[in-house]
Backbone as CSV, one residue per row, in Angstrom:
resi,resn,N_x,N_y,N_z,CA_x,CA_y,CA_z,C_x,C_y,C_z
1,UNK,-25.346,2.318,0.366,-24.026,1.785,0.644,-23.540,2.313,1.998
2,UNK,-22.963,1.430,2.823,-22.476,1.843,4.132,-21.325,2.826,3.981
3,UNK,-21.315,3.815,4.866,-20.242,4.805,4.826,-18.951,4.208,5.364
4,UNK,-17.840,4.664,4.820,-16.537,4.225,5.284,-16.314,4.751,6.693
5,UNK,-15.851,3.879,7.584,-15.649,4.248,8.981,-14.169,4.542,9.240
6,UNK,-13.897,5.722,9.785,-12.528,6.147,10.049,-12.387,6.521,11.524
7,UNK,-11.371,5.959,12.167,-11.060,6.310,13.552,-9.775,7.133,13.569
8,UNK,-9.800,8.267,14.237,-8.636,9.136,14.375,-8.098,8.991,15.793
9,UNK,-6.829,8.631,15.924,-6.190,8.549,17.237,-5.084,9.593,17.245
10,UNK,-5.384,10.745,17.820,-4.508,11.919,17.742,-4.710,12.764,18.992
11,UNK,-3.611,13.087,19.693,-3.730,13.835,20.942,-3.765,15.344,20.745
12,UNK,-3.336,15.836,19.576,-3.406,17.275,19.315,-4.817,17.632,18.871
13,UNK,-5.542,18.320,19.759,-6.963,18.567,19.528,-7.223,19.352,18.254
14,UNK,-6.353,20.306,17.935,-6.550,21.109,16.726,-6.527,20.226,15.484
15,UNK,-5.527,19.344,15.407,-5.430,18.442,14.258,-6.616,17.494,14.219
16,UNK,-6.962,16.940,15.371,-8.082,16.001,15.437,-9.383,16.655,14.987
17,UNK,-9.645,17.865,15.479,-10.889,18.556,15.124,-10.964,18.840,13.627
18,UNK,-9.837,19.269,13.053,-9.802,19.542,11.608,-10.098,18.268,10.824
19,UNK,-9.476,17.163,11.247,-9.691,15.902,10.541,-11.127,15.412,10.687
20,UNK,-11.669,15.479,11.892,-13.052,15.041,12.110,-14.003,15.840,11.215
21,UNK,-13.827,17.158,11.190,-14.706,18.008,10.392,-14.610,17.672,8.908
22,UNK,-13.391,17.635,8.383,-13.209,17.435,6.944,-13.596,16.027,6.498
23,UNK,-13.246,15.021,7.270,-13.590,13.652,6.878,-15.093,13.422,6.964
24,UNK,-15.753,14.040,7.953,-17.214,13.943,8.059,-17.879,14.641,6.876
25,UNK,-17.375,15.833,6.530,-17.903,16.563,5.385,-17.749,15.764,4.091
26,UNK,-16.671,15.001,4.005,-16.429,14.205,2.804,-17.383,13.009,2.720
27,UNK,-17.962,12.629,3.850,-18.933,11.532,3.832,-18.546,10.313,4.646
28,UNK,-17.397,10.383,5.330,-16.990,9.269,6.165,-17.721,9.312,7.508
29,UNK,-17.868,8.140,8.118,-18.337,8.064,9.502,-17.098,8.098,10.391
30,UNK,-17.014,9.093,11.262,-15.753,9.375,11.952,-15.918,9.359,13.474
31,UNK,-14.947,8.760,14.157,-14.806,8.866,15.604,-13.363,9.235,15.906
32,UNK,-13.126,9.773,17.119,-11.781,10.198,17.487,-11.444,9.765,18.900
33,UNK,-10.155,9.543,19.134,-9.625,9.231,20.459,-8.367,10.062,20.655
34,UNK,-8.048,10.360,21.930,-6.927,11.257,22.206,-5.709,10.545,22.785
35,UNK,-5.800,9.248,23.028,-4.642,8.502,23.516,-4.736,7.053,23.063
36,UNK,-3.658,6.288,23.273,-3.594,4.932,22.756,-4.617,3.978,23.333
37,UNK,-4.783,4.003,24.651,-5.727,3.087,25.293,-7.158,3.361,24.834
38,UNK,-7.510,4.645,24.761,-8.844,4.999,24.272,-8.997,4.588,22.809
39,UNK,-7.928,4.741,22.043,-7.982,4.364,20.632,-8.241,2.878,20.447
40,UNK,-7.550,2.057,21.216,-7.745,0.601,21.122,-9.171,0.232,21.513
41,UNK,-9.663,0.840,22.598,-11.021,0.555,23.064,-12.059,0.966,22.027
42,UNK,-11.910,2.153,21.455,-12.869,2.614,20.433,-12.794,1.742,19.183
43,UNK,-11.583,1.348,18.805,-11.426,0.514,17.613,-12.169,-0.807,17.769
44,UNK,-12.114,-1.402,18.948,-12.795,-2.678,19.194,-14.309,-2.536,19.114
45,UNK,-14.817,-1.348,19.502,-16.271,-1.142,19.484,-16.773,-0.559,18.164
46,UNK,-15.986,0.328,17.573,-16.381,1.024,16.347,-16.096,0.194,15.097
47,UNK,-15.075,-0.675,15.144,-14.651,-1.521,14.022,-14.426,-0.693,12.756
48,UNK,-13.461,0.223,12.805,-13.230,1.125,11.669,-12.613,0.402,10.476
49,UNK,-12.900,0.933,9.287,-12.235,0.443,8.082,-10.799,0.950,8.032
50,UNK,-10.613,2.202,8.478,-9.293,2.842,8.442,-9.037,3.521,9.783
51,UNK,-7.803,3.402,10.269,-7.392,4.071,11.503,-6.257,5.034,11.171
52,UNK,-6.443,6.310,11.494,-5.388,7.309,11.369,-4.717,7.407,12.731
53,UNK,-3.484,6.952,12.830,-2.843,6.744,14.126,-1.588,7.594,14.267
54,UNK,-1.614,8.526,15.202,-0.441,9.347,15.473,0.621,8.511,16.185
55,UNK,1.881,8.739,15.835,2.968,7.989,16.483,3.244,8.511,17.889
56,UNK,3.313,9.838,18.034,3.697,10.450,19.309,2.477,10.706,20.178
57,UNK,1.981,9.640,20.804,0.834,9.739,21.699,1.311,9.721,23.152
58,UNK,0.560,10.339,24.055,0.928,10.282,25.475,0.707,8.876,26.030
59,UNK,1.569,8.462,26.948,1.435,7.130,27.515,1.900,6.066,26.537
60,UNK,0.974,5.307,26.009,1.284,4.277,25.016,1.461,4.931,23.649
61,UNK,2.649,4.777,23.050,2.872,5.436,21.764,2.166,4.705,20.625
62,UNK,2.144,5.362,19.456,1.398,4.820,18.332,1.908,3.488,17.827
63,UNK,3.215,3.244,17.934,3.768,1.968,17.472,3.240,0.813,18.305
64,UNK,3.168,1.007,19.617,2.630,-0.049,20.481,1.130,-0.218,20.251
65,UNK,0.430,0.895,20.021,-0.998,0.811,19.698,-1.189,-0.017,18.430
66,UNK,-0.348,0.237,17.415,-0.427,-0.499,16.154,-0.209,-1.991,16.386
67,UNK,0.787,-2.336,17.204,1.043,-3.753,17.510,-0.194,-4.409,18.111
68,UNK,-0.814,-3.717,19.080,-1.969,-4.299,19.755,-3.184,-4.393,18.839
69,UNK,-3.344,-3.400,17.969,-4.458,-3.457,17.015,-4.283,-4.627,16.057
70,UNK,-3.054,-4.863,15.605,-2.795,-5.975,14.690,-2.976,-7.331,15.381
71,UNK,-2.771,-7.365,16.700,-2.912,-8.628,17.443,-4.351,-8.902,17.843
72,UNK,-5.223,-7.894,17.787,-6.606,-8.054,18.217,-7.492,-8.659,17.142
73,UNK,-8.308,-9.604,17.525,-9.186,-10.277,16.564,-10.154,-9.307,15.905
74,UNK,-10.626,-8.308,16.664,-11.620,-7.372,16.124,-10.997,-6.315,15.234
75,UNK,-9.708,-6.046,15.414,-9.096,-4.880,14.763,-7.993,-5.220,13.763
76,UNK,-7.631,-6.477,13.633,-6.486,-6.823,12.790,-6.717,-6.532,11.308
77,UNK,-7.988,-6.452,10.886,-8.280,-6.214,9.464,-8.354,-4.734,9.112
78,UNK,-8.384,-3.855,10.107,-8.460,-2.417,9.831,-7.176,-1.939,9.152
79,UNK,-7.317,-1.024,8.197,-6.157,-0.415,7.573,-5.614,0.670,8.506
80,UNK,-4.300,0.724,8.674,-3.691,1.682,9.601,-2.753,2.613,8.841
81,UNK,-3.051,3.918,8.921,-2.185,4.936,8.346,-1.537,5.684,9.501
82,UNK,-0.221,5.614,9.600,0.500,6.283,10.674,0.665,7.765,10.339
83,UNK,0.436,8.625,11.343,0.631,10.064,11.210,1.790,10.467,12.112
84,UNK,2.796,11.109,11.565,3.941,11.463,12.385,4.712,12.627,11.801
85,UNK,5.408,13.348,12.684,6.276,14.431,12.239,7.617,13.881,11.789
86,UNK,7.887,12.619,12.102,9.157,12.018,11.709,9.105,11.621,10.242
87,UNK,10.189,11.873,9.514,10.190,11.572,8.081,11.358,10.701,7.668
88,UNK,12.183,10.262,8.619,13.317,9.430,8.266,12.864,8.042,7.833
89,UNK,13.593,7.454,6.887,13.259,6.134,6.379,13.220,5.099,7.489
90,UNK,14.128,5.202,8.460,14.174,4.236,9.557,12.889,4.258,10.360
91,UNK,12.293,5.449,10.556,11.040,5.542,11.290,9.897,4.892,10.515
92,UNK,9.925,5.058,9.188,8.911,4.404,8.366,9.038,2.894,8.467
93,UNK,10.275,2.405,8.453,10.501,0.969,8.516,9.939,0.385,9.804
94,UNK,10.137,1.099,10.923,9.580,0.635,12.200,8.066,0.567,12.111
95,UNK,7.460,1.603,11.530,6.008,1.615,11.394,5.491,0.456,10.577
96,UNK,6.132,0.172,9.443,5.708,-0.945,8.606,5.936,-2.279,9.315
97,UNK,7.007,-2.379,10.096,7.306,-3.630,10.787,6.259,-3.995,11.830
98,UNK,5.628,-2.999,12.431,4.621,-3.296,13.453,3.220,-3.410,12.863
99,UNK,3.097,-3.275,11.535,1.808,-3.559,10.905,1.111,-2.399,10.230
100,UNK,1.779,-1.231,10.119,1.148,-0.105,9.437,1.020,-0.393,7.943
101,UNK,-0.056,0.107,7.337,-0.274,-0.067,5.900,0.230,1.119,5.096
102,UNK,0.284,2.282,5.725,0.747,3.474,5.027,1.298,4.443,6.064
103,UNK,1.921,5.501,5.583,2.683,6.394,6.449,2.581,7.798,5.891
104,UNK,2.090,8.757,6.680,1.947,10.142,6.232,2.655,11.047,7.230
105,UNK,3.523,11.908,6.739,4.265,12.799,7.624,3.594,14.158,7.741
106,UNK,3.669,14.733,8.939,3.130,16.068,9.188,4.166,17.115,8.796
107,UNK,3.720,18.297,8.325,2.328,18.651,8.039,1.856,18.014,6.739
108,UNK,0.573,17.712,6.656,0.036,17.086,5.458,-1.229,17.821,5.013
109,UNK,-1.555,17.661,3.766,-2.782,18.213,3.205,-3.933,17.259,3.505
110,UNK,-5.052,17.803,3.984,-6.223,16.969,4.252,-6.704,16.308,2.963
111,UNK,-6.628,17.044,1.861,-7.055,16.482,0.578,-6.187,15.269,0.210
112,UNK,-4.867,15.396,0.406,-3.968,14.274,0.125,-4.284,13.101,1.040
113,UNK,-4.538,13.367,2.309,-4.866,12.300,3.253,-6.140,11.572,2.840
114,UNK,-7.129,12.318,2.400,-8.372,11.689,1.933,-8.100,10.782,0.737
115,UNK,-7.225,11.246,-0.169,-6.871,10.408,-1.316,-6.163,9.138,-0.877
116,UNK,-5.339,9.226,0.165,-4.651,8.040,0.678,-5.663,7.062,1.281
117,UNK,-6.653,7.598,1.985,-7.704,6.750,2.558,-8.489,6.062,1.448
118,UNK,-8.873,6.829,0.427,-9.610,6.256,-0.703,-8.777,5.198,-1.408
119,UNK,-7.491,5.461,-1.582,-6.612,4.526,-2.270,-6.478,3.223,-1.510
120,UNK,-6.272,3.306,-0.202,-6.049,2.108,0.588,-7.308,1.252,0.672
121,UNK,-8.480,1.881,0.614,-9.721,1.111,0.641,-10.072,0.561,-0.736
122,UNK,-9.678,1.272,-1.807,-9.873,0.722,-3.150,-9.038,-0.533,-3.334
123,UNK,-7.833,-0.542,-2.767,-6.985,-1.719,-2.883,-7.625,-2.903,-2.177
124,UNK,-8.341,-2.638,-1.077,-9.055,-3.704,-0.385,-10.124,-4.289,-1.286
125,UNK,-10.874,-3.411,-1.993,-11.909,-3.891,-2.905,-11.306,-4.686,-4.041
126,UNK,-10.148,-4.249,-4.527,-9.494,-4.952,-5.627,-9.092,-6.358,-5.232
127,UNK,-8.867,-6.577,-3.935,-8.503,-7.921,-3.477,-9.629,-8.924,-3.694
128,UNK,-10.860,-8.422,-3.944,-11.994,-9.322,-4.155,-12.071,-9.844,-5.585
129,UNK,-11.193,-9.369,-6.461,-11.211,-9.833,-7.839,-10.836,-11.302,-7.890
130,UNK,-11.473,-12.080,-8.788,-11.197,-13.518,-8.838,-9.782,-13.810,-9.301
131,UNK,-8.965,-14.309,-8.413,-7.622,-14.760,-8.719,-7.424,-16.091,-8.011
132,UNK,-6.401,-16.798,-8.388,-6.072,-18.031,-7.717,-5.923,-17.760,-6.230
133,UNK,-6.657,-18.530,-5.387,-6.711,-18.225,-3.962,-5.412,-18.528,-3.232
134,UNK,-4.736,-19.606,-3.616,-3.542,-20.035,-2.897,-2.365,-20.155,-3.855
135,UNK,-1.277,-19.523,-3.487,-0.022,-19.633,-4.228,0.963,-20.409,-3.367
136,UNK,1.596,-21.416,-3.933,2.617,-22.178,-3.216,3.897,-22.118,-4.024
137,UNK,4.957,-21.689,-3.380,6.234,-21.550,-4.059,7.323,-22.064,-3.127
138,UNK,7.697,-23.321,-3.314,8.666,-23.927,-2.417,8.111,-23.982,-1.004
139,UNK,8.816,-23.385,-0.074,8.402,-23.406,1.335,7.537,-22.207,1.712
140,UNK,7.145,-21.414,0.719,6.335,-20.221,0.972,4.965,-20.394,0.336
141,UNK,3.915,-20.117,1.091,2.563,-20.173,0.526,1.785,-18.929,0.930
142,UNK,0.925,-18.496,0.008,0.074,-17.326,0.232,-1.375,-17.739,0.046
143,UNK,-2.204,-17.458,1.020,-3.638,-17.719,0.938,-4.346,-16.370,0.884
144,UNK,-4.857,-15.996,-0.299,-5.504,-14.697,-0.471,-6.805,-14.606,0.314
145,UNK,-7.539,-15.721,0.376,-8.826,-15.716,1.053,-8.673,-15.439,2.542
146,UNK,-7.715,-16.099,3.157,-7.485,-15.926,4.597,-6.459,-14.848,4.904
147,UNK,-5.865,-14.288,3.846,-4.824,-13.281,3.989,-3.717,-13.793,4.911
148,UNK,-3.229,-14.989,4.586,-2.196,-15.629,5.399,-0.980,-15.959,4.547
149,UNK,0.174,-15.806,5.155,1.432,-16.222,4.537,2.093,-17.226,5.479
150,UNK,2.497,-18.365,4.916,3.140,-19.406,5.715,4.526,-19.667,5.132
151,UNK,5.523,-19.648,5.989,6.906,-19.915,5.602,7.437,-21.038,6.489
152,UNK,7.850,-22.149,5.869,8.328,-23.311,6.644,7.305,-23.723,7.703
153,UNK,6.035,-23.753,7.293,4.931,-24.174,8.159,4.672,-23.236,9.338
154,UNK,5.249,-22.029,9.280,5.018,-21.041,10.327,4.298,-19.832,9.730
155,UNK,3.245,-19.377,10.428,2.506,-18.208,9.959,3.358,-16.956,10.123
156,UNK,3.454,-16.151,9.070,4.220,-14.903,9.097,3.243,-13.735,8.944
157,UNK,3.278,-12.814,9.889,2.367,-11.670,9.858,2.926,-10.572,8.965
158,UNK,2.209,-10.254,7.886,2.600,-9.187,6.973,1.555,-8.079,6.990
159,UNK,1.989,-6.867,6.714,1.024,-5.792,6.508,0.321,-6.027,5.169
160,UNK,-0.763,-5.291,4.946,-1.491,-5.434,3.690,-0.598,-5.104,2.493
161,UNK,0.230,-4.074,2.623,1.116,-3.693,1.525,2.179,-4.750,1.270
162,UNK,2.763,-5.295,2.343,3.764,-6.349,2.199,3.155,-7.593,1.560
163,UNK,1.920,-7.895,1.943,1.232,-9.063,1.396,1.061,-8.914,-0.113
164,UNK,0.579,-7.745,-0.551,0.379,-7.524,-1.981,1.702,-7.513,-2.734
165,UNK,2.730,-6.990,-2.102,4.050,-6.947,-2.718,4.590,-8.357,-2.931
166,UNK,4.504,-9.201,-1.902,4.977,-10.572,-2.026,4.154,-11.342,-3.053
167,UNK,2.848,-11.120,-3.056,1.986,-11.806,-4.019,2.358,-11.426,-5.454
168,UNK,2.605,-10.135,-5.683,2.994,-9.677,-7.016,4.269,-10.369,-7.485
169,UNK,5.274,-10.411,-6.622,6.549,-11.024,-6.982,6.411,-12.526,-7.207
170,UNK,5.614,-13.200,-6.374,5.477,-14.655,-6.479,4.646,-15.084,-7.676
171,UNK,3.742,-14.238,-8.124,2.917,-14.624,-9.279,3.738,-14.676,-10.561
172,UNK,4.852,-13.964,-10.568,5.697,-13.942,-11.767,7.170,-14.077,-11.376
173,UNK,7.559,-15.222,-10.794,8.955,-15.384,-10.380,9.902,-15.259,-11.567
174,UNK,10.997,-14.576,-11.339,11.965,-14.354,-12.398,11.767,-13.049,-13.131
175,UNK,10.538,-12.519,-13.112,10.282,-11.249,-13.795,10.814,-10.102,-12.948
176,UNK,11.460,-9.145,-13.600,11.977,-7.970,-12.913,10.910,-6.872,-12.930
177,UNK,10.592,-6.348,-11.742,9.652,-5.237,-11.610,10.418,-3.978,-11.238
178,UNK,10.117,-2.885,-11.917,10.720,-1.637,-11.459,9.915,-1.100,-10.280
179,UNK,10.447,-0.086,-9.620,9.814,0.418,-8.405,8.422,0.986,-8.663
180,UNK,8.242,1.622,-9.796,6.932,2.186,-10.108,5.876,1.093,-10.229
181,UNK,6.218,-0.014,-10.888,5.285,-1.132,-11.019,4.920,-1.703,-9.661
182,UNK,5.906,-1.820,-8.783,5.649,-2.387,-7.458,4.823,-1.444,-6.602
183,UNK,5.031,-0.143,-6.748,4.198,0.820,-6.037,2.747,0.681,-6.485
184,UNK,2.535,0.549,-7.798,1.170,0.409,-8.315,0.527,-0.885,-7.829
185,UNK,1.308,-1.972,-7.758,0.768,-3.259,-7.337,0.501,-3.318,-5.842
186,UNK,1.452,-2.818,-5.055,1.365,-2.967,-3.608,0.704,-1.795,-2.907
187,UNK,0.862,-0.585,-3.443,0.362,0.604,-2.763,-0.750,1.315,-3.508
188,UNK,-0.875,1.053,-4.811,-1.906,1.721,-5.590,-1.309,2.783,-6.490
189,UNK,-1.818,2.866,-7.712,-1.242,3.769,-8.710,-1.344,5.232,-8.306
190,UNK,-2.356,5.568,-7.487,-2.534,6.972,-7.118,-1.959,7.300,-5.750
191,UNK,-1.133,6.399,-5.217,-0.511,6.659,-3.936,0.643,7.644,-4.111
192,UNK,0.680,8.670,-3.267,1.704,9.697,-3.393,2.880,9.364,-2.491
193,UNK,3.816,8.580,-2.998,4.994,8.195,-2.228,6.232,8.302,-3.113
194,UNK,7.379,8.373,-2.468,8.637,8.341,-3.194,8.937,6.912,-3.619
195,UNK,9.672,6.764,-4.725,10.032,5.427,-5.175,10.829,4.680,-4.109
196,UNK,11.597,5.409,-3.292,12.401,4.768,-2.260,11.534,4.091,-1.204
197,UNK,10.252,4.492,-1.118,9.362,3.869,-0.137,9.255,2.373,-0.369
198,UNK,9.285,1.937,-1.633,9.174,0.499,-1.915,10.391,-0.233,-1.373
199,UNK,11.543,0.442,-1.298,12.729,-0.178,-0.722,12.517,-0.474,0.759
200,UNK,11.797,0.415,1.442,11.489,0.203,2.860,10.621,-1.040,3.024
201,UNK,9.615,-1.176,2.154,8.746,-2.361,2.206,9.542,-3.631,1.908
202,UNK,10.394,-3.586,0.917,11.200,-4.753,0.556,12.093,-5.161,1.720
203,UNK,12.722,-4.184,2.354,13.603,-4.475,3.488,12.831,-5.158,4.615
204,UNK,11.646,-4.650,4.900,10.817,-5.236,5.949,10.364,-6.647,5.567
205,UNK,9.975,-6.823,4.293,9.514,-8.128,3.818,10.641,-9.154,3.881
206,UNK,11.820,-8.767,3.470,12.969,-9.675,3.543,13.215,-10.132,4.977
207,UNK,13.129,-9.208,5.906,13.351,-9.538,7.309,12.353,-10.581,7.784
208,UNK,11.101,-10.446,7.362,10.063,-11.371,7.800,10.167,-12.728,7.121
209,UNK,10.795,-12.777,5.939,10.971,-14.056,5.253,12.137,-14.857,5.824
210,UNK,12.913,-14.263,6.710,13.979,-14.990,7.383,15.023,-15.545,6.435
211,UNK,15.238,-16.864,6.489,16.305,-17.466,5.685,16.005,-17.449,4.186
212,UNK,14.792,-17.057,3.817,14.451,-16.941,2.399,14.531,-15.495,1.902
213,UNK,15.104,-14.622,2.721,15.167,-13.197,2.361,15.861,-12.968,1.028
214,UNK,16.907,-13.766,0.749,17.679,-13.518,-0.476,16.966,-13.978,-1.736
215,UNK,15.769,-14.571,-1.587,14.999,-14.918,-2.788,14.453,-13.666,-3.472
216,UNK,14.311,-12.595,-2.705,13.956,-11.312,-3.319,15.254,-10.631,-3.707
217,UNK,15.516,-10.596,-4.984,16.787,-10.100,-5.474,16.676,-8.659,-5.973
218,UNK,17.699,-7.878,-5.685,17.792,-6.518,-6.198,18.436,-6.543,-7.581
219,UNK,17.776,-5.955,-8.543,18.335,-5.818,-9.888,18.768,-4.366,-10.019
220,UNK,20.048,-4.142,-9.911,20.572,-2.782,-9.828,20.139,-1.927,-11.028
221,UNK,19.691,-0.720,-10.693,19.277,0.217,-11.720,17.875,-0.028,-12.255
222,UNK,17.232,-1.114,-11.786,15.885,-1.435,-12.290,14.895,-1.577,-11.137
223,UNK,15.025,-2.637,-10.355,14.070,-2.880,-9.285,14.328,-4.196,-8.585
224,UNK,13.301,-5.058,-8.559,13.402,-6.313,-7.818,12.745,-7.456,-8.594
225,UNK,13.161,-8.675,-8.243,12.521,-9.867,-8.773,12.582,-10.951,-7.707
226,UNK,11.720,-11.968,-7.850,11.751,-13.129,-6.971,12.465,-14.261,-7.697
227,UNK,13.499,-14.796,-7.085,14.330,-15.819,-7.717,13.512,-17.063,-8.055
228,UNK,13.717,-17.605,-9.259,13.028,-18.814,-9.676,13.629,-20.043,-8.979
229,UNK,12.772,-21.037,-8.709,13.211,-22.215,-7.980,14.303,-22.981,-8.718
230,UNK,14.198,-23.039,-10.046,15.206,-23.796,-10.798,16.582,-23.173,-10.697
231,UNK,16.617,-21.855,-10.455,17.905,-21.208,-10.270,18.561,-21.696,-8.993
232,UNK,17.757,-21.921,-7.945,18.293,-22.400,-6.682,18.787,-23.823,-6.814
233,UNK,18.063,-24.641,-7.562,18.458,-26.055,-7.708,19.739,-26.208,-8.496
234,UNK,20.081,-25.174,-9.313,21.305,-25.253,-10.117,22.528,-24.742,-9.379
235,UNK,22.282,-24.163,-8.178,23.413,-23.601,-7.431,24.160,-24.689,-6.663
């Protein structure tokens, strides 16, 4: 079986060296870059499964690197885990908006980071399970095979987590999901995140759905649901 490929984009040499050593020891195939431009170039040649991307990079910061990786044909499918000392919810929201799949704040445990890498790649494998390939719900459609979301005939770029979150809600419109259920569906049952993290994903997803944002309804004290079409027709 091919080894999982991980690219580390981190300018702090001590952190980078520790990660390279531990991830290699764990069995991953690992490369490292020390700045954004080098990271983008290595990603295009190395084609990593997972990219560990520091936010505070010299020159081009990690958010811009993430944008460019998501726009690149060779790198758009790579999973991106942002590494940052910032822990505010607003900073996480920015990261998710530019295409990050997960977010880890420094200082972090290498063991926890490895579990996050394993979790995010297991979710990729789970996407291969036989399910209905295309979901159409009013003006919103999801194509699992092409990993595309179309709203009003316009392609909407979602992160992998946002995609799974929207798919979960659309498969059972009207059903109320609590935050724990949505974390398990969108992020993985073994993902170590606060329940409030799902609120960040929901906020970002609503923004990308534009005029259909209010179809994702907050059920106070419980979680979220996707409004049923017949409810809209009765309004």
